[in-house]
N, C-alpha and C positions, 0 to 999 in steps of 0.2 A: 051584535056586531057580528057582519058576515066574513069569509074567508077574503073575499075582494077588498074590503074595509081594512082587515088585519093587514094584509099585504102592501095596502096603498099607505098604511100607517109606517110601517117597517121601510118602506120606500122613502117616505118623507125624512124619517130618521137618519137614512144614509145620506141623503142629499145635503141635510143640516152638517152633518160631520164632515162631508167634502167640502161643504163651504168656510167649515171652521179653518180646516187645513189650507184651503186656499188664502184665506185669510191672513193666516199666520205666515204664509209665505209672502204674502204682498207687504207684510209689515217688517219682514226681514228676520223673523224669528228662528230661522233655521241655523244651528251653530256651525255648522259647515257643509261641504258639498256631499258627503254621504247621508246626512240626516235630510236634506234636499231631495236627494235622490228617493231614499226610503217614503219620504211623503208624498212625493209624485206618485210613486207605486201604490202606495194606499189609495190616494184618492181616484188612480184609474180602476183599482179592484172595487172600490165603491160605485164607480159610475158602471162596471159591469155586473155587478150585483143587481143595480136598479133597473138594467137594461134587462135582465132576466126576470126580475120579478115584473116589470111592464108587460112583457111577453105573456108570463102565465096568467096575469090579470086578464089581458086580453083573451087569452084562450078560454078562460073559465067564462067570460061574459058569452062568448061565442057559442059554448055550450048550453048556456042557459037561455037562448035566443029561440 
């Protein structure tokens, strides 16, 4: 497994978790507004982490060319 493969797997796992949070929100599983806010923040953090990983993969691939 290459570094890029490993990073892509991490990115996939982050996206899976973000979608789980979104599904919970759509199904009304938030106990209160505070829980909703917390989960929105977590989902945003996961999205930002995914963006950083995507950019890192791009940079690795550019160096390999």
